[in-house]
N, C-alpha and C positions, 0 to 999 in steps of 0.2 A: 301809965295808961292802962285802963281796965279792959280786960278781955271780955269779948262778947261771944259766947259759945255758939250762937245761932249762925254767926257768920261762917263758921266752918261747915255747917250743914249744907249751905249752898254749894260748897265745893265737892261734897260727897255725891251730889246728884249726877254731875257729869261722869264721875268715875264709875258710878253704878251703871250708867248707860253704855260706857265703853266696854265694861266687863260683859254686859249682856250681848253686845254685838260680837265680841270675841267668842263667847260661848256659842252663839248661833252659827258663826263661821265654822267652828269645829264640827258642829252638828251637820252642816251642809256637806263638808268634805267627806264625812263618814257616809252620808247618804249617797253621794256621787260614786265613791269607791265601791259601795255595796251594789249599786245599780249596774256599774260597769262589769263587776265580777259576775253578776247573774246573767247579764246579756252575753258576755264572752263565752260563758259556760254553755248557754243555750245555742249560740252560733256554732261552737265547736261540736256539740252533740249532734247538730244537724248538718255537719260538713260544710259550714259556711265560714270557716275561720279566716278566709281571705278578707273579711270585713272587719275594720277596727272602728272604735268610736271614742268620743269625748263627751263628758257630761258637764253641764252647768246647772247645778242644782238637780232638778228632776228632768231637765231638758237635754236630749241627746242629739249629737251630730255624728253621723256614720259616714266613713270614707273607705276607699278601696276600689280595686278593679275587679269586676265580676266577669266570669267567663260567659255567662248568658244573662239576658234580661230577666229571666225567671229567677236567677240567683239574687238579683237586686231586690226583686219583690219579696222573695222568701226571707232574705236577711232583714228587710224592713219590718216584715210581719213578725219575725222572731223577737226583734228588739221592742216593738210596740207591745208584745204580749207579756213583757217583763213587768211585774207589779211595781208600781211606783213611777214608771216612766210617764211623764205628762205630755211631752212634745218630742217629735223626731224630725230632725233636719237631714234629708237624704243628699249627701254630697258624693255618692259613689258614681262610677262610670264603668262602661264596658271596656275590657282589654281590647287592644288593637287586634284585628283579625288578619292572619297571615294566609294568603292563598297558597304560597309555596311553603308548606309546613315541613321543615327539615330539622333534623337532629344529628349530632355527630359526636364521636369520641375518638381521640387520637392519643397514641402512646408517644410522648415526647422523649427525646434522647437525654433530657436532663432529669429523668426519673419522675416526670410529672405525667398525670393523666388529665388531659384537657377535655371538658365537656362543653359543647357548644350547641347552638340552635335554640329551639323553642320548647317550652313545657306549658301545659295548659293551666296548672295551678301549683301552689306551694306544696301541697301534699305529694303530688306526683314528683315534683323536684326532689323532695326529701327521700322518696322511695328510690329514685334513680341514683341519688348520691349514696344512699345506703348500700345499694347493690354494687356500685362501683368500688366503694371502700372494702366491701367484703371480698370482691373478686381480686382487687389489687391492694392488699393490705400494706404493702411496703412502699407504695407510691403516694406522692403528694397530689392532692386533688386541686385542679384549677377549674372552678365552676364558672363558666361564662354563659350559662343558659339564661334565656329570657322568657318571661311569661307572655303568652300570646294565645289568642283564640284561633280555631281552625284545625285543631288536632283531629285525626281520624278517631274511630271507635277506640275509647281509652284503653280497654283491656287488650284489644288487638295490638294497639300501638306500643303499649308498655311491654307486651310479650315480645315484640320485635326488637325493642331496645335490650331487653334482658338476654335474648338470644345473641344479639350482636356483641354485647359486652363479653359474653362467655367465649365467643370465637376470638375476640381480640386478645384474650388472655393467652392464647396459644401462638401469638405472633410476636415478632421482634419489634423493638423500638422503631418508630417511624411508620408503623402500620396504623390503619384507621378503619372505622365502620361508620357508615352514613345511613340514615333512614329518611328517605324522601317520601313522605306520606306513608305508604305501606310497602315501598320498594327499598330493598336492602342492598347496599354495596359493602363488600369486604375487600380490603386491599392490604397487602403486606407480605413479608417473608416469614415463613413458619419457623418456629424455634428449632425443630428437628423433624426427622422423617415421620415419627409417630404423630407429632402435632399436625403435620401437613396432611397425613392420611385422615386424622380425626376431623379436621376442619372441612376437608373436601367431602368426606362422608356425610357430615352434618349438613352441609349446604345442599347436598343431593337428596338426603332422605329425612332430615329432621327439622326442616323449616316450619315455624309456627303456622298454623292454618290461617290463611288470609294475608300472610306476608309473602311478597314476591321477591325473588332474587333478581335484582337489577343488574349486578355486575359481580363476577367472581374474579378478582385479581390477586388471588392468593398464590404465591410462588413458593416452590420448595426451597429448603435451606441450601445455601451454597456450601458445598463440602470440599475439603482438601485433605488428602489427594482424591481426585475423582476416579473411581475404580469401576470396572465392569469385567465380567468373566463369563465364559461358556465352556462347559465341560461335557465331552461326549464319551460315553463308555457303555458298552453293551447295547441296549436298545433305548437308551434314555439320554436326553440332552438337558442339562441344568443351566439356566440363565440366572446370573447373580449380579450384585453390584447396583450401580446407579443408572437411571435413564432420565432424560431431560423433561419428558412429558408423557401423558397418557397416550397421545398420538404416536410418539416415538416408540413407546412400549409396544403398541399394537403392530407397528410396522416391523419392529425387530422380531416380535413373535412370529409374524407371517414369514419373515425371511428365514427364521430357523426351521419352520415347517417345510419351506421349499428346499432348504439344504439337507434336511433329514426327513424325507417323506415317510419313512418307515419307523421312525423313532418317536417316543413320547417326549414332548417338550414341557419341562417343568419351569415355570416362570417365578423366580424369586427376586426379581428386580425391584428396586425402590426408587421412587422419583426424587430427584435432587438436582439442583442447579450447580453450575460451575464446570460444565463440560468444555473440553478444549475445542479448537477449530477443527472442522471436518470430522467430528466425533461420530455422528450417525453414519456417514458414508463409510468410515473405517470399520465400524461394527458390522454393517451389512456385507462388506467385502470379505472380512475375515470369517464370517459364518460360511460363506461359500467355500473357502479354503478348508475350513475345519470339516466340512461335509465330505471331503474327498479322502479323509484319513480313516484308518481302521478304528482309531481312538485318539483323543487329543484334548488339549486345554488351551484356550486363548484367554489372555489377560491384558486389559488396558489399564494403565495407571498414569493418569494425566495424558501426556502425549507420547507415552512409551508403550509399544505393542510387543508382546511376547507370545509366540505360537510354538507349542511343543506337541509332538504326536508321533504316531506310528503309521507309515505308509505301507501299502501292500507290496510295492516294488521300488527299485531305484529310479525308474523312469518317472513314476508318479511323484516321488520325493523331489527330483530335480525340477520337474515342471512346477511344483508348488513353490519351490524356492524362487524360481524366476517370476512367478505370478505375484508373490508377495512384494517383490521389489517394484513391479510395474503397476500393480493395481492399488496399492495402499498410498494415500496422499502423502506428499513430501513433508507435510507438517508433522508427521509422526516418525519417530525413530523405531525401527523394527528389529527384533531379534527372533530367529527361528532355530529350533532344535528338532529337526525331523529325522527320525531313524527309520530304517527299513525293517519290516517285520520278517523274522526268520521263518521261512517256509517249512512246514513239517516234512521231514524226510520220508521218502517212500521206503517201504520194506522190500528188499530184494532177496529172492530165493530161487536159484542159488546165487551167491554173491561172487561175481566174476570180475577179475581185473586182468587186462591183457596188455603186454608191451611187445611191440614188433620193431626190430631194427634191421636196416639193410646197409648200414654204413654211411648213409646220407641223411635219412629221415628216421626218427624214432616216433612211432605212433602209440599213444596211450589210449586205451578204450576201456569201457566198463565202468566200475564204480570204486569210490574211495569212501571210507567211513566218516570223514569229517573234512572241513576246509583245511585244518592244520595238517591232517594226514596227506592231503593233496599237495600242499607246499613241501612237506618232507619228501614225498615221492619224487616230485619234480627236481628238487635239489639233488637227490640221489642219482637221478637219471643224468642230470647235467654233469655231475662229478664222474659217474661211471662211464658215460658215453660222450666224452667231450667232442666239440666240433660238429655235432650232428644237429640238424634242425628238429625241434620238438613239436609234434602235432598233438595237442592236448584235447582229447575228447572225453575226458572223465566226467562223471556225474557223482554228486554226493548222495549217499543213501545209507540206510541201516541194514544190518544183517551180516556184517563181516565177522569172521572167526576172530577170537581174541588174539591169536598169533599172527594176524594178517600183516602187521607192520614188519615184523622180523622176517617172515617168510618171503614177502614180496621184495624186500630189499636184498635178501640173499640171492634171489633170482636176478636182480638188476646187476649185482656184482659179477655174477657169472656171465650175463649177457654182454657186459662190457668187454670181455676177453675174447669174444667170438667175432668172426668176420660178419656174420649175419645170424639172426635167430629170433626166437619168440619165447616169451615167458607168459604163462597164463595160470592164474590162481583161481581155483573154483572151490569155494568153501575152505577147507584146510588142505586141499590137494594142490601142489605146485608142479605144473608140467612145464618142462623146458626142452626146446629143440633148437638146433642151430648147426652151423658149419664152421670149420676151421681148417687151415692148412698146416697147423702145428699138430703133428701126430701125437706127441707126448701130452699136449693139452687136451686133445680129444679123449684121452684115456683117464687123465687125472681130474678133469673138471667135474665129472659125475660125482666123485667122492667129495670134492671140495664143496659143491653146492649142497649136497645132503648134510655135510657136517655143519655148514653155516646155518642152514635152516633149522637143524635140531630135530628133536623127536616130536615137536608140536606140529610139524608139517609132514604130509605124505608126499614125497618127491618122486618124480619120474623124469629123469634127465636122459635125453638122446642127442648125442653130438656126432655129426657126420664129418669124417675126415675127408677133405677134398684135395689134399695135397698128394705128394708122391711118397710112398712109404720107404723106409730104409732098405728093405729087401729089394724093392723095385729100383731104388737108386743104385744099389750094388749091381743088380742085374744089368741095368742100363750102362753102368760104368764098365762092367766086364764086357758087355757087348760092344761098347764104344772102343774099349782097348783092343778087343779082338778085331774089330773092323779096322782100327788104325793099323794094327799089325798086317792085316791082309792088304790094306790099301798101300802100305809101305812096300810089301813084297811085290804087289802088282806094279807099283811105280818103278821099283827097281827092275822088274822083268821088262817093263815097257821101255825103260831107259836102255837096258841091255839089248833088247830087240831093235830099238831104234839105232843104237850104235852099230849093231851087226848089219842092219839094213844100209846104214850109211857107208859102212866099210865095204859092203858088197857093191854098193852103188859106185863108191869111189874106184873100186877095182874095175868095175865095168867101164867106167869113164876112162880110166887109165888105159884099159885094153882098147877101147874104141879109138882113143887118141893115137895109140900106137899103130893101130891098123890104118887109121886115116893118114898118118904120116907116111905109112908105107905106100899107100896108094897115091894116086895123082893128087896134086895140090888143089885141083879144081873141084874135088869132091867135098861137098859141104858136110859139116858135122851137125847132126840134129841136136837141138838144145835138150838139156836134162830137165825134166819137170820138177818143180819145187815140191817140198814135202807139205801135205795137207794137215791143218790143225785138227785136233781131236774133237768129236761132236760134243755139243753142250746141251743140257736140258733147258728148254725155253722157259722164260720167266712167267709167261701167261699160264702155262700148265701148272706151275706151283701155286699161283693165286686162285686158280679154279679149284684145285684140290683143297686149299684152305677154306674157301667159300662153301664147298660141298660138306666139309666136316662141320663147319659152323651151322649150316642148314640142318644137319642131322641132329646135332645137340639141341638146338633151339626147338625143333619139332618135338623131340623127346620130352624136354622139360615142360613144354606147353601141354602135351598130351597127359603127362603125369600130374600136373597141377591144375589150377583154376585161374581164369581171368574173367571175372564176373563184374557186372555193372548193376547199379540200382535200377529198378524197373523204369523203362521208358526214358532213361537219361544216360548221359555220358559220364556220370560220376562213378569212379572205380570203387568197388566194394573192398573193404579192408581185408577180407579173406584172400584177396588176390596178391597182397604185398609179398608173401613168401615166394610165390612163383615168379613175380616180376623181379625180385631180388636175384634169383638164380639166373634169369635171362640176362640181367646186367653183367653178371660175372662171365657168362659165356661170350657175350659180345665183346668183352675186353680181350679175348683170345684171338679174335679175327678182325683186327683193327683195320685191315686193308679192304674189307668187304663192304658193300652197300646193302642196306637192309630196308626192305619195303614192309611197313606194318599195314596189314590188310584188315579192314573191318567188314563183317558180314552180318546180315540180319535174317530173320525168318520171313515168311511171305505175308505176315499180317501187316495191315496199314497201307497207306497210299504210297505210290512210288517215290514221290518227293520226300515224304517223311522217312521212308526206309533209307533212301540214299543219304539224306542229311544226317540221320542217326548213325549210320555206319561210318560216315566221314568223321563225325565228332568223336566217336569211340576210338577210332584209329588215332586221331590227333591227341586224345587224352592219354593213350598209352605212350605215344612219342614224348609228350610233355613229361610224363613220369620218368621215362628212360633218360631224358636229357637232364632232369633234376638229379638223377642218380649218378651222372657223370659220363654218359655215353655222348660221343661227339655228334652234335646235331647235323653236321654236314653229311654224315653217313646215313641218316635216317630220312625216311619220307613216309607220309600217311596217305592211304588211299581207301576210299569207301566203295564197296561193290554192291551195297544194298542186298537184295535177295537173288542176284544174278548168278551166283555160284554156289548153289546148295550142295551139301554133302549127304543129305537125306531128304526123303519126301516130307512135306509139311502137313501130313495128315494126322499126326499125333503130337501131344505136348512134348514127349520125349524127343521126337525127331525135330520139332521146331527148336528145342533147346540146343540140339547139335548144330543147327544152322546158325544160331546166334553165337559167333565165335570171333576170335582174333587169330590171324595166321601171320607167319613171317616168311618172306621170300628173300633169300640171300644170293647176291651176285658178286662176282669179282669185278673190281674196278678196272 
């Protein structure tokens, strides 16, 4: 079969048509892409990138959600202005408008940052996302924001969001910020104290203009342990540690000013959460206790309170210890270490220490150089004068001679060997006086005390011997022997005389009997009188003599010594002890006598007062004598007021003579 080449030509025609169509399709695609590129560039340059489009040839269809109707018109105008666009089909619509335009950011506990609420356009969304990523670079972003119309002024609104995100960065997971229109809420626990202070300060002073703080729910960080302290020293009080809130801080500061009205209060407290139960009540209570100390420190660590300090005296310290137990809530465990401030010792010149002993009571007066020296002296007195009651009236002061300890103890040793006496140390001079019934001791004790005191003390020792000397004893023995010899001779003479009288009487009787026998038997014989007993000295005369002797000695001792009382009282002055001690000794020699102790006053004062005072002074002397060993049944006290003066009351000297104690001794 023969081939016809024209038949193939008819097949080439369709193929050429298909190729032309394919070429035209490629040309159209290029045109569409170019038009879309030009339109998108124009929209982006004009801030209308919300709008997107498709082209079919030179015909465009625009879609998207516009914020405002003007944005729709503007986008349409921009697309139509692109050269080559023939027709525009507007398929855009407006974004839904939100009346309650809210936005929020929350720190999730899974390390995510969730953004929610509404944004007005994609550009703003991108800006917010960028700011969030920059502020929280290590967190995953969970963007749940939606486009919506109704946003406030955009610059104002974005400024509020930026401020809120910055505050959120200082808070712990679980915190959030919300922007309701232009009202900002911040809620959450701060990362630390500095972060808390920073957020609080920013919310108070750095809010963007036009943004209102709707709610501040920022809480301080929870700290453990929860500590607080107050230190008072000098004229300053420092408050440190944690407080639960600004209000609590103000109340505690005011409490410190009340407790320390003259001190400067330095507040270094930091706000933090985590305070224990009854915390503020405990803080305010302990401030009042601290304010009563000279200096001190109070510390609270969780529910443990420790108060240390220095009190002015033991009474204050004891009262504070009781108050801490009663005023601090039971939810707190308390520890207190309150010491008493050592008072500065007064300087005494001259430095005098006195010890008086009467065999019953040892009275210590004057000063000692330290508490330890006082204890040592009391121990020496107890050892040297055992069995006697100690009346300690010593005071601690400075000014003692360096040899005080050795000198005063040498005096105590000497005093312990006497019946009664007194030791007084003035500066470095030791004066000692006393009585003893041991003649040898009265002579040797002077040298013994001086030797014990040594050269560091100037000693003056005067010991009175109150017993009977050996010479007197010999004289009395000789006199007694002579008296005994005389008495024996007299007895014998009396016996002989009695025998002679009896013999003469017997002879007379015999003779009378003989004569009677010679006379008539009717004559009666007179009876012979019996011999009379020798006269005896009455017992009452002896008692009266003893009482008279006692009266003389008591009056002499009273006149030579002193019995004084403190002004307008019945308290016996210590200077009277030596005289009273001597009176006690004399009263022991007249045990059968009764003694009336008489009190007298001068003419000053009302009759009732004078009578009462004289009674009380007489009773005070009786009380002293009884304490010293005098039988109370022998004593009586009578006050005469000013009824028996011994001098006129016209001068101070005469009035002093009328203020006196006298003794009236009578035989029982």
